[in-house]
C-alpha positions in Angstrom: 144.9 93.7 121.2 143.1 92.7 124.3 141.9 89.2 124.7 138.3 88.2 124.9 138.2 87.8 128.7 139.6 91.3 129.2 137.0 92.8 126.9 134.2 91.0 128.7 135.4 92.1 132.1 135.6 95.8 131.1 132.2 95.6 129.3 130.6 94.0 132.4 132.2 96.6 134.7 131.2 99.7 132.8 128.4 99.1 130.3 124.9 99.2 131.8 122.9 96.0 131.4 119.9 97.9 130.2 121.7 98.4 126.9 122.0 94.8 125.7 119.9 91.6 125.3 122.5 88.8 126.0 122.9 85.8 123.7 126.3 84.2 123.2 129.8 85.8 123.7 130.6 87.0 120.2 133.1 89.9 120.0 133.2 91.1 116.4 136.4 92.6 115.1 135.5 93.3 111.5 132.9 92.5 108.9 132.5 92.4 105.2 129.4 91.5 103.1 127.6 88.8 105.0 130.7 87.7 107.0 131.6 88.5 110.5 135.1 87.9 112.0 135.7 87.7 115.7 138.8 88.9 117.6 140.3 85.4 117.3 139.9 85.3 113.5 136.9 82.9 113.4 134.4 83.7 110.6 130.6 83.6 110.9 127.8 84.0 108.4 125.6 86.8 109.6 121.9 85.8 109.6 120.9 88.8 111.7 122.3 91.8 109.7 122.9 93.7 113.0 119.2 93.7 113.7 118.3 94.3 110.0 120.4 97.4 109.9 122.9 96.1 107.3 120.7 95.2 104.4 123.4 96.1 101.9 126.0 94.1 103.9 128.9 95.1 106.0 131.5 97.7 104.7 130.2 97.8 101.1 132.6 99.7 98.9 130.1 102.2 97.6 128.9 103.2 101.1 132.4 103.3 102.6 133.6 105.5 99.8 130.7 107.9 100.2 131.4 108.2 103.9 135.1 108.8 103.4 134.5 111.4 100.7 132.0 113.3 102.8 134.1 113.1 106.0 137.0 114.7 104.0 134.7 117.5 103.0 132.7 118.1 106.2 131.6 115.7 109.0 128.7 117.9 110.3 127.0 121.2 110.4 123.5 121.0 111.9 120.6 121.3 109.4 118.7 122.8 112.3 120.0 126.2 111.1 121.9 125.7 107.8 121.7 123.6 104.6 123.8 121.0 102.8 123.4 119.3 99.5 123.4 115.6 100.7 120.2 116.3 102.7 118.4 117.9 99.7 119.4 115.0 97.5 118.3 112.4 100.0 115.0 114.1 100.7 114.1 114.1 97.0 115.3 110.5 96.6 113.4 108.9 99.5 110.2 110.9 98.8 110.3 109.4 95.3 110.8 105.8 96.5 108.3 105.8 99.4 104.9 104.4 98.5 101.8 106.6 98.5 100.0 108.4 95.7 100.2 111.9 97.2 102.6 114.8 97.5 105.2 113.9 100.1 107.6 115.5 102.5 110.3 114.0 104.7 111.9 114.8 108.0 115.0 113.1 109.4 116.2 111.9 112.8 118.8 109.6 114.3 117.1 106.4 115.0 113.8 104.6 114.4 112.7 105.3 117.9 112.6 109.1 117.3 110.8 108.5 114.0 108.0 106.8 115.9 108.0 109.6 118.4 107.7 112.0 115.5 104.7 110.1 114.1 102.9 110.7 117.4 103.7 114.4 117.2 102.6 114.9 113.6 99.5 112.8 113.9 98.3 114.7 117.0 99.2 118.1 115.5 97.5 117.5 112.2 94.3 115.9 113.5 94.0 117.9 116.7 93.2 114.5 118.4 95.0 113.0 121.4 94.7 109.2 121.1 97.1 106.9 119.4 96.6 103.1 118.9 99.2 100.4 118.2 99.4 96.7 118.6 100.2 94.1 121.3 103.6 92.5 120.7 104.7 95.6 118.8 108.3 96.9 119.2 108.8 100.5 118.1 111.9 101.6 120.0 113.3 102.8 123.4 112.4 106.5 123.6 109.4 107.4 125.8 107.1 107.8 122.8 108.2 104.6 121.1 108.2 102.6 124.3 104.6 103.8 124.9 103.7 102.5 121.5 105.5 99.2 122.2 103.9 96.2 124.0 106.4 93.4 123.9 108.4 93.4 127.1 107.5 94.3 130.7 111.2 95.1 131.2 110.8 98.0 128.8 108.1 99.5 131.0 109.0 98.6 134.6 110.0 101.5 136.9 109.9 104.2 134.3 106.2 105.2 134.2 104.1 107.0 133.7 104.5 106.6 129.9 102.7 108.8 127.3 99.0 109.1 128.0 96.3 108.2 125.5 98.2 105.3 123.9 96.2 102.1 123.5 96.8 98.6 122.1 94.8 96.1 120.1 95.6 92.5 119.1 97.9 92.1 116.0 96.1 90.0 113.3 98.5 87.0 113.7 98.0 84.5 110.9 99.4 81.6 113.0 98.1 82.0 116.6 94.8 83.7 117.5 93.8 86.2 120.2 93.9 85.5 123.9 95.7 82.1 123.8 93.7 80.7 120.9 95.6 78.1 118.8 93.9 79.2 115.6 94.1 82.6 113.9 91.0 84.7 114.0 89.1 86.3 111.1 89.6 89.9 110.0 86.3 90.7 111.6 87.3 89.0 114.9 90.6 90.8 115.0 88.9 94.2 114.5 86.3 93.4 117.1 88.3 94.8 120.1 88.9 98.0 118.2 85.2 98.3 117.3 84.3 97.7 120.9 86.7 100.4 122.1 85.0 102.8 119.6 81.6 101.8 120.8 82.1 101.9 124.6 85.0 104.1 125.8 87.2 105.6 123.1 85.5 108.0 120.8 86.8 107.4 117.3 86.7 111.1 116.5 89.3 111.6 119.2 91.8 109.1 117.7 94.6 110.6 115.8 96.4 107.6 114.3 96.9 103.8 114.3 100.5 102.8 114.1 101.2 99.3 112.5 104.0 97.0 111.5 103.1 95.2 108.4 105.2 92.2 109.5 105.6 92.3 113.3 109.4 92.0 113.6 110.5 91.5 117.2 107.1 90.2 118.0 108.0 87.0 116.1 108.2 87.9 112.4 104.4 87.6 112.4 102.4 87.9 109.2 98.8 89.3 109.2 95.7 87.5 108.1 94.8 88.4 104.6 92.7 91.5 104.1 93.2 92.9 107.6 95.0 96.1 106.6 92.6 96.9 103.8 89.7 96.5 106.3 91.5 98.6 108.9 92.1 101.4 106.3 88.4 101.4 105.5 87.5 101.8 109.2 90.1 104.6 109.6 88.8 106.5 106.7 85.3 106.3 108.0 86.5 108.0 111.2 89.2 110.3 109.8 92.0 108.4 111.6 95.5 108.4 110.1 97.4 105.1 109.5 101.2 105.1 110.0 103.5 102.2 109.2 106.7 101.5 111.1 108.8 100.1 108.2 112.0 100.5 110.2 112.9 96.8 110.2 111.0 95.6 107.2 111.8 98.4 104.8 114.8 98.9 102.4 114.3 95.7 100.4 114.1 93.4 103.5 110.8 91.8 102.4 111.6 91.6 98.7 109.9 95.0 98.0 111.5 98.4 98.6 108.9 99.0 101.3 106.9 96.2 103.0 103.8 98.2 102.4 103.9 97.2 98.7 102.8 93.6 99.7 99.5 95.0 100.8 96.7 97.0 99.2 96.4 100.0 101.5 98.0 103.5 101.6 99.4 104.8 104.9 99.6 108.5 105.6 102.9 108.3 107.3 105.9 105.9 107.1 108.9 105.6 109.4 112.2 104.3 108.2 115.5 103.6 110.0 118.0 100.8 110.6 119.3 100.0 107.1 118.5 103.5 105.6 122.1 104.7 105.9 124.0 101.4 105.6 124.6 101.2 109.4 125.1 104.9 110.1 122.6 106.5 112.5 119.6 107.9 110.6 115.8 107.8 110.5 113.1 109.3 108.4 109.4 110.0 108.4 107.8 110.3 105.0 104.2 111.3 104.7 101.6 113.5 103.2 102.8 117.0 102.8 99.9 118.6 104.7 100.7 116.3 107.7 104.4 117.0 107.7 103.7 120.7 107.5 101.3 120.6 110.5 104.2 121.4 112.9 106.5 124.4 113.0 110.1 124.4 114.0 111.7 123.4 116.3 109.0 120.7 117.0 111.0 117.8 115.5 114.7 118.7 114.9 117.9 117.2 116.2 121.4 118.8 116.3 123.0 115.7 114.8 120.0 114.7 112.6 120.5 114.3 108.9 124.2 114.9 109.3 125.9 115.0 105.8 127.9 111.8 106.5 124.7 109.8 107.2 123.0 111.4 104.2 125.8 110.5 101.9 125.8 106.9 103.3 122.0 106.7 102.8 122.2 107.9 99.2 124.9 105.3 98.5 122.7 102.6 100.2 119.7 103.5 98.1 121.8 103.5 94.9 123.2 100.0 95.9 119.7 98.6 96.4 118.8 99.7 92.9 122.1 99.2 91.0 122.7 95.7 92.4 119.1 94.6 92.2 119.2 93.7 95.9 115.4 94.1 96.3 114.8 91.5 93.7 117.5 89.3 95.1 115.9 89.5 98.5 112.6 88.2 97.0 114.3 85.4 95.1 116.6 84.2 97.8 113.9 84.6 100.4 111.6 82.4 98.4 114.3 79.8 98.0 115.1 79.8 101.7 111.4 79.6 102.7 110.7 76.7 100.4 113.7 74.9 101.9 112.6 75.7 105.5 109.0 74.6 104.9 110.3 71.1 104.8 111.3 71.4 108.5 107.6 71.8 109.3 107.0 68.4 107.9 110.1 66.7 109.4 110.3 68.1 112.9 107.6 68.2 115.5 109.2 71.3 117.1 109.0 73.5 114.0 105.5 74.9 114.2 105.6 77.5 111.5 107.9 79.1 108.9 106.7 82.5 107.7 107.8 85.8 106.3 108.5 87.7 103.1 111.7 88.1 101.2 114.7 87.7 103.5 112.6 88.4 106.6 111.7 84.9 107.9 110.7 83.6 111.2 110.9 79.9 112.3 108.5 79.3 115.2 109.9 76.6 117.6 107.2 74.9 119.6 106.8 72.2 122.2 103.6 70.9 120.5 102.2 71.7 117.1 98.6 71.4 118.2 98.9 73.7 121.2 101.6 75.9 119.6 103.2 76.3 123.0 106.4 78.2 122.6 109.7 76.4 123.3 112.1 79.2 124.2 114.8 76.9 125.5 114.9 74.8 122.3 115.1 77.9 120.1 118.1 79.3 122.2 119.8 75.9 122.0 119.6 76.1 118.3 121.0 79.6 118.3 124.0 78.6 120.5 124.8 75.5 118.5 124.7 77.6 115.3 127.1 80.1 116.9 129.5 77.3 117.6 129.3 76.3 113.9 129.8 79.8 112.5 126.2 81.1 112.1 124.9 84.2 113.9 121.2 83.9 114.5 119.0 84.9 117.5 115.5 84.2 118.8 112.8 86.9 119.2 109.5 86.6 120.9 111.2 84.0 123.0 111.0 81.1 120.5 111.2 82.4 117.0 114.4 82.1 115.0 115.1 85.4 113.3 116.4 84.8 109.8 117.4 88.2 108.3 120.8 87.9 106.5 122.2 90.8 104.5 120.6 91.0 101.1 124.1 90.5 99.6 124.5 87.0 101.1 125.9 84.8 98.4 124.1 81.6 97.1 127.0 79.6 98.6 126.6 81.2 102.0 122.9 80.8 102.0 123.1 77.1 101.1 125.7 76.5 103.8 123.6 78.4 106.4 120.5 76.3 105.5 122.6 73.1 105.7 124.0 74.0 109.2 120.5 75.0 110.4 119.1 71.6 109.2 121.9 69.7 110.9 121.3 71.6 114.1 117.6 70.9 114.0 118.5 67.2 113.7 120.9 67.4 116.6 118.1 68.9 118.7 115.8 66.1 117.5 118.4 63.5 118.5 118.8 65.0 122.0 122.4 66.1 121.4 121.6 69.7 122.6 120.0 68.7 125.8 122.9 69.8 128.0 123.1 73.3 126.5 122.6 76.0 129.2 120.7 79.0 127.9 119.3 80.6 131.0 119.5 84.4 131.0 119.7 84.6 127.2 117.3 86.3 124.8 114.3 88.6 125.3 
């Protein structure tokens, strides 16, 4: 086996830098449950879940068996022309699980990015309207449509324009920081004001097809919305015949303590995008929505040669069965509540912990320079990440300064307690100045 330095050198020589956000130099050799093992044999507790794509944990027996059995039968034949049973089974299953009191259909892809692209297609086709609205700080993916929806990083947009036309952004209803540099969250009415002004002055609401939302804004900093915002947004959309679509790619599949994060709120979207953990780590995405919307396009408007391949379908079915049979959604809620109560003590103890927020095992720890100004402390957050890595925890910072706590839902109580202990000790080390010499330039978003 090659040593770490050889792997780094080959990676640096051949792999394009646009394909990775650098943190610390972890080379993973194998993984099981919530445990990662590097090429030297050192073990780590995974608090990232491969960007929330491993909700049922790494190499779970049920999913591995489903993959092996399907690969022995057939790896792939494109559903673009032919049929296979795993697709039909999965389509029925996910339509039954997805929220919404209406007749549903589903269409599959390869990644959450193409699902967000598909939402644009179907929304425009069904309504006959051109405009799409999403939110600042949103991350929806890396294809042209999903980048156009996103508004989180200039590096995603530099040098590649023009992006899709008629895509607009409004402020996310952040319950911690307010709009335009405010240190206090705004009211529902204030957060809706920019949208209402658009409708009154330059964007005819009857020409808007869809508003695309993340219930919790993931890479934007695990942000929670102010109470009542989505309900008020739905009322406004219904008034103007505008569709609502939810990107549940990161927050779905039990991550927030519900099967879908939408279940925490009292509104009903017309379209929902899933991905990441849907197939236990295999490439797959899905758009579930009202039948009349999903039937507004004819083939081949949204098909992929490798989409809904039988191996990924089999893995997805096994993943959904695991979530149900092992009560992982309920465990996410219980363990998430336990972790959040524990972490809330950090707000009281440390001046640099501005806010702990989230639902289920989707928690953000906002690291700040000052609690009153809520100024972000990116350097401190990255120092915590690097020290945790040294001590056997894998955690990263998003939005510059927010620790992203999203372990696999199968994390054991012992692993969770140990992770919280190490995080607490690391916070104390930062408080005591023991992490002052850590060099973190060039890391993170």
